C-alpha positions as CSV (number, residue, x, y, z in Angstrom):
1,X,128.4,-34.2,-21.2
2,X,128.3,-32.2,-24.4
3,X,125.7,-29.7,-25.5
4,X,124.7,-32.1,-28.3
5,X,124.1,-35.0,-26.0
6,X,121.9,-32.8,-23.8
7,X,119.9,-31.6,-26.8
8,X,119.6,-34.5,-29.2
9,X,115.8,-34.2,-29.6
10,X,113.7,-31.2,-30.5
11,X,112.0,-31.6,-27.2
12,X,115.3,-31.3,-25.4
13,X,116.3,-28.3,-27.5
14,X,112.9,-26.6,-26.8
15,X,113.3,-27.2,-23.1
16,X,116.8,-25.8,-23.0
17,X,115.8,-22.7,-25.0
18,X,112.7,-22.2,-22.9
19,X,114.9,-22.0,-19.8
20,X,117.3,-19.6,-21.5
21,X,114.5,-17.4,-22.6
22,X,113.2,-17.0,-19.0
23,X,116.2,-14.7,-18.4
24,X,114.8,-12.2,-21.0
25,X,118.4,-11.7,-22.3
26,X,118.8,-11.6,-26.1
27,X,122.6,-12.0,-25.8
28,X,122.1,-15.2,-23.7
29,X,119.7,-16.5,-26.3
30,X,122.1,-15.8,-29.1
31,X,124.9,-17.6,-27.2
32,X,122.6,-20.6,-26.5
33,X,121.6,-20.8,-30.2
34,X,125.2,-20.5,-31.2
35,X,126.2,-23.4,-28.9
36,X,123.4,-25.5,-30.2
37,X,124.2,-24.7,-33.8
38,X,127.8,-25.7,-33.3
39,X,126.8,-28.9,-31.5
40,X,124.5,-29.9,-34.4
41,X,126.9,-28.8,-37.2
42,X,127.2,-25.1,-38.2
43,X,127.3,-26.1,-41.8
44,X,124.0,-28.1,-41.6
45,X,122.3,-25.4,-39.6
46,X,123.5,-22.7,-42.1
47,X,122.2,-24.7,-45.1
48,X,118.8,-25.4,-43.4
49,X,118.4,-21.8,-42.3
50,X,119.4,-20.3,-45.6
51,X,122.2,-18.3,-43.9
52,X,125.9,-18.4,-44.5
53,X,128.2,-19.9,-41.9
54,X,129.9,-16.6,-41.4
55,X,126.6,-14.8,-40.8
56,X,125.6,-17.5,-38.2
57,X,128.9,-17.1,-36.4
58,X,128.5,-13.3,-36.3
59,X,124.8,-13.3,-35.3
60,X,125.2,-16.0,-32.6
61,X,128.4,-15.1,-31.0
62,X,128.3,-14.3,-27.2
63,X,127.0,-10.8,-26.7
64,X,125.3,-10.6,-30.1
65,X,121.7,-9.4,-30.5
66,X,120.5,-11.3,-33.6
67,X,117.6,-10.2,-35.7
68,X,114.3,-11.9,-35.0
69,X,114.3,-13.4,-38.4
70,X,117.7,-15.0,-37.7
71,X,116.5,-16.5,-34.5
72,X,113.5,-17.9,-36.2
73,X,115.5,-19.5,-39.0
74,X,118.0,-21.1,-36.7
75,X,115.3,-22.4,-34.4
76,X,113.5,-23.9,-37.4
77,X,116.8,-25.5,-38.5
78,X,117.1,-27.0,-35.0
79,X,113.6,-28.4,-35.2
80,X,111.9,-26.0,-32.8
81,X,109.7,-22.9,-33.1
82,X,108.6,-20.0,-30.9
83,X,105.1,-20.1,-29.4
84,X,103.2,-17.5,-27.5
85,X,101.5,-18.5,-24.2
86,X,99.8,-16.4,-21.5
87,X,102.3,-15.2,-18.9
88,X,102.1,-16.9,-15.6
């Protein structure tokens, strides 16, 4: 099963990223966003986020710590957004 087949819908992407974010690891989030961007077409994600493909590859490589603005733009291009909820 590919990343794309597991994350075809915004709901699936949101669930996947929510699980990743529970680890509180920016590098893991960058890697997950990178995998999703590749699965959904790096060129398309770059165009929709307003970033270059090269900038995306650099910001979302394993171990990277992308800027918050980059995370927001990529998430928006993938059809999801960050929301704040009370901690449980």
